[in-house]
N, C-alpha and C positions, 0 to 999 in steps of 0.2 A: 502313816505318820512317823516322823523320826522318834527314836527312842532316847529318852533322857534318863540316865542312871544317877541317882542322888545317893551319896555315901556319907553318912553322918551317924555318930553314936547317940545322938539325941533324937528320940522319936518325935518330940514336939516340933523340931526343925524339919524333920522329914515330912511330917503331915502338913505343915504350913507351906513348904515348897511344892509338895505334890498338888495341893489345892491351887496354888498360884499358877502352875504350868500345865495342868492336865487338859486345858482347852487347846494347847498348842502342841503338846507332845504326848506320846505314850510314856507315862512316867513309871520308872522302876525305882525301888528304894532298897537300901541295904544298911543295917546298923550293926553288922558284925562281919568278921572276915569270912565266916561260913556263908553268909548270905551274899557277900561280894563274889565269892567263887561260884556260887550257884547261879547268880545272875550272869556272870561272864561266860559260863559254860552253856547256858541256855539262850542267851541273847547277845547280839552284837550292838551295843549302844552307839549311836552316832555322837552323843555328847555325854560326858561324865562330869558331875559336880562333886568334888572331893573335899572333905574337911581334913585339913592338914594335921589336926590333933584327933586322930581316929582311935579313941581309947588308948590302949597300950601300944598300938601299932602306928608307926609313922605313916602319914598320908603319902609321903614320897615313895614308900615301898608299894603302896597301892597304885600310885601313878605309874611306876615302872612296870608293874604287873599288867596293867591295862595297855600300856604302850607296846609291851612285848607281844601281847595277844592280838591287839587291834591297833596297829600303828596310825590308822587314819582317824581314830576317835578324837574328837575335840575335847580337851580337858581344861576345866576351869577349877581353880582351887579356892576354898574358903579358908580364911585365916583370921585368927584373933588379933586384936590390936597389939602391936609390939613385936610381931614375928614377920616383919616385912622381908628380912634377909632370907628367911626360909621360902617365902613366896617367890623371890627372885631366883632362888635355886631351883624351884619347881619349874619356872618358865624356861630356865636353861636346860632342864631335863625334858622339855617338850610340852609343858602346859601353855595354853593360849593366853590366859590372863588370870588375875586373882581378884577376889572381892573380900572386903573386910567384914567381920562380924561386929555388931549386929548388922544383918544384911538389909541394904536398901533395895527393895524388890525392883524398882524401876531401873536402878543402876545395873543390877544383875541381868534383867531382861535385855537391857541395851547391849551388855557385853555378849550375851548368848546370841542375840540376833546379828551382831556384827561378826561374830565368829562363824556363824552359819553362812553369811554372805561371802566371806572370804573363802570358805570351803566350797560353796556352790560355784563360785567363780572358777576355782581351780579345777573342779570336776567338769563343769559345763564347757569351759573354754580352755582346754589344755594347749596353750600356744607355745611353740618353740621360741627360744629367745631370739631377739633380733640379731641376725648374723649377716655375713657377706652375701648369703644366698637370698635374703629377703630385704636387705637394705642396699639400695643402689646408690653408691657414693658418687656424686657429681663433682663436688669441690669441697673446700673447707666449710663452706656456708650452705651448700645445697645437697640434699639427698632425698630419696623417695623410697617408701616402704612398699613392697609388693609381695604377693604370694600367689595370686591367681595365674592360671595358665595363660589367660588373655594378655596380661601385662608382661609376663615373661616372654611370650611370643613377640610382643612389640619391641622389647629390649633386644631380642635376638635379631630382629630386623635392623635396629639401630646399630648393632655390632657389624652387620654386613654392609650397611650403606654409608657409614660414617666417613670412610676414606674415599668414597666415590665423589667426584666433583660434579654432582648433579643437584638440581633444585628439588626441594621436598615440600609437599603440601600436607599439613597436619590438620585433620578435621576432628571435631568433637565438641561436646557441650562446654559451656563456661565452667571453669573450676576443675576440669578433669586432669590437669597437669600437663598441658601442651607445652608450656614454656620449659618445664623440667625436661621434657623429651628433647627439646631444642638444645638445652644445655648438655644433655648426654651426647648428642651428635657432635656438638662443638668440642667437648672434652676428648672424644675419641678420634677426632678428625686430624688431618695433617695441618689444619689451619688454627689449631688451638693456641699457637704462640703469637697469633695476631688477634685483633679485636673482634669481640662479639658485640654488635650494635643492635639494640632493640628499639623498634618504633611501634607505637600503638596507633594504627591508622585511624581508628575510630575516635581518638582523642585530639586529633589535630584538625583545625578548620581547613576547609578545602583551599582557602586563599593562602595558607601558609605551608601546605604539604609539599609543594614543589621546592620551596626554600629548604625545608627540613630534609628532604631526600637528596637534593642535588647541590645545596649551598647557594650562596649569592655573593656578588661583589659589592663593594662599598658604593652607595648611592643608587643601587638598583631600584629601590623603592623607599618611601618615607619610613624612616627608622633604621634603614640599613647603613649604620654609621661605620661599620668595618666589614672586611671580607669575612665570610663564614664558610667553613667546610660543611658539606652535607654528610649524611650518614653513609652514603655510598662511597664517598672518598675516604671517610674515616675507617670504613670496613674493608678497605683495599687489602687483598691477600687473606682477609678473614671471612666472617659470616655475618650476613645481615638478616635479622629476624623481623619480618613484617607481620605483626600480630593484628588480628581482626581485619584481615585483608578484604573481607567481604563488605566492609563499611566504606571502602574507598569509592569515590565518585567515578563516573565513566570518563570524565575529562582527565582525571589524574591517572586512571588506568592506561590511557593512551600513552602518556609520558613514561609510565613505568615500563610498558611493553617495549618502547623504543630502546630503553637502556638495556633491557634483558636481551634484545635482539642484537644490538650493536656493541655492547660492552663498553659504552662510553657515556659520560654525563656532560651536561652543559649548565654550569651554575647560572642562576637567574641574573640577568643583566650582563652576562659575559658572551663574547662571540667565540670564545675558545672552548673546544671540547677536551675532556680529560678521560684518558683510558683508565678503566677500573677492572680489577679482577676480584669479583665478589661472588660468593656462593649465597644464594637466597633461599631461606626457609620461610614459608608463609603458613599462617594458621588462621582458622576461622571457626566460629560456632554455627555458621550457616552451611546449608547444603549448596555448594557452588554449582553443581549440575542443574539444580532447580533454578538458581539465580541466573544462570546462562539462558535457560529456556524462557524465563520471564523477561529477558532483556536487561537485567540489572547488572550483569557481569559479562565482560567481553569473553567470547569463546576462545579467541587467539591467546589472550593472557592466561586464561584457565589452563590451556594445554601447555603453555610455556612453563607455568608453575608446577603443573601436575605431572612431572616426570616420574616421581615416586610419591605414593600417598600412604599416610599412616592414619588409620581411623582409631581414635582413642575411645574406648567404651565408657559410658557413664558408670558411676559407682554402684548404682542399683543392679548393674549387670555383672558385677565382680565383687559380690558381697564378701567373698572369702578374704579379700584384702582388708576389710574393715577392722578386725581385731589387731592386725599388724600396724595399720595406720593409727589406731587409737594408742597403742603402746608407744609408737614412734612420736606422736604428738604430745603424749604425757611427758616423755623424756625431754622433748624440746621445750615444753612449757616449764618444766622443773628447772632447766638450765637458765631459761629467760627470767623467771620470777623468783628463783631461789627457794622454791617449794620442794616438798618431799612426798608427793602423792605416789603411792605404790601401785595403784591399779584401779580397777573399776568393778563395781558390784555386779552380780548376776543380772539383777533387774535392769541396771543401767546398760549393760552390754546387750541384752535382748532388745531394749528400746532402740538402741543405735543400730542394731542389726536389722531391725524391721522397717526402718525409716527409708524413704526413697531419695532424699538428698537432691533437691532441685539445683542446689549450688555445688553438688558433687564434693570432691575432696576438700576444696576450699571451705565449704560450709561445715564439714566434719571437723576440720582444724579449728575453726572459730568456736564451735560448740565445746570442744575439748579444752581449749584455752580458757574459756569462761568458767567451765566446770572446775578446772584445776584451781583457779583463784578461790572458788567457793568451798573446795573440799578440804577435809582434815587429813585423813589417811588414804581413803579410797574415794573414788567418785561415786556418790550415791545417786540413785535415780532421781531423787528430789532436786538435785543440783542441775539437772538437765532441763532445757526449755520444753514446753509442751509440744511434743512432736506427733501427737496422735492424729491420725487421718480421720476425716469426716466420713462417717458411714453413709453409704448411699441409701436413699429411701426406696425400699422395695414395698410391694403391696402387702407382704406378710410381715413387715417390720413391727406392726402393732400387735402386742400380745393381749388377747382378750381374756379377761379373768372373770369367772363365774363367782357370784356371791357364795361364800362358804368354802371356797377352795383353800386347802391348807397352805399356810405361809411357806412351808418347806418346799411344796410343789411349785409355788410361784417363783421362789428363789431359784430353784433348779432350772425351771424353764427359762428364766431371764438369763442365767449364766450360759445355758446351752445355746440360746438364740444369739447372744452376743458373740460367743465363740465362733458360731457359724458365720456371722457377719464380718469378722476380722480374720477369717481363714484359719481359725484355730490358734491364733497368736495369744497366748495366755497373758503375756505382759501388757499387750495393748488392751485386752478385755478387762484386765484388772484396773487399768487407768480409767477406762470408760465407766466402770461400775463403782469406782471409788473404794475398792477393797484390795487386800494384798494378793499378790500372785500365789503365795503359799496357800492362802485361803481357797482360791480357785482350784488349785491343784488338789487340795484335800477333798473339796466337795465333788469334783469330777471323778476323783479316785473312788470315793465312796459310792458314787452312782454306778461305776463299773463293777 
């Protein structure tokens, strides 16, 4: 258990606070400077609660003594009404917060728990600040936070292929950041001074895709009241990004293949062909090799697109990126909403680190944006949606209890079996059992 040192010259205050917190901490008390020195020499308290009017000695001197000996100790000062200026001075000297006397126990407990969460986060997740090494700047409006070896390898590939005038196929689950990789290629290519056109092949009806890609002339069909350039013509000398290429029909695939082979388009309703110089980057969340085998994607188009392939891993396979993405999205949300959220609690971080993200980076971004709106200073676990995974039903999932079994033994067995079911993830076990993670840590530590 963490050690809480309470320093006050009133024994009644010491006894009351010790009784209040002894279920959560190993409580140490001192009501003289002699006892303060003794406690500091024999113990290293994680938290110190100091009365600013400590007899004839200034509580600020006690604060400085503790900070000198144990810089990491969390210090909260107790102050009488009317000495707020001294409390502010204490905070400037390193105190975390202050509480006024007479003490509201719930308010004090809230301050202590909040301080612990900040401290736990700092110790549990010591992240380097977002720098050029882990924020890949694509443009004024687009950037991506990375830290994993897998993503750094992908961006190394981007650096090598950007200036090559070859088609690229990017594969990966939805929400992994395929379009950001396209933008990275575009920004580093020799074509960056021309247009980057984006087409979502899955969002355009098959009857309109030819017009969207190649354009049409006035009167080509009902509603064609003017000539229209297609994206191939608009992307001349630039790059065309065909997103969700796996959703394109076989009939449309034939027409696309012809353009890639001959380098020219024919607008709908026109008898004239137009030469185009376009680099094509395609992306899909489908396995195109399997689609080819099943006859749903043309093999000749696949090989035409698949000159170079980039496989983007899902977020669950690069969890080391998650803390950096969280920090990146918090900054992004703060800019967007004018909020001042400074970080995330230990429990919140562990929850997000253990989740599998079917929607990948896009899902994480949405979670953080919603949480920032709900947060005050830091994102608490309670502000996150319920991300707990369902525990599979095994034959031994049922715990049989004999009449007369001690409740402590039942509790211990329940905690142990739940931890086994979630592969030792204490944050997830705590959510399933409806207790705090610190409580689980304490009870499993006692067992050991």
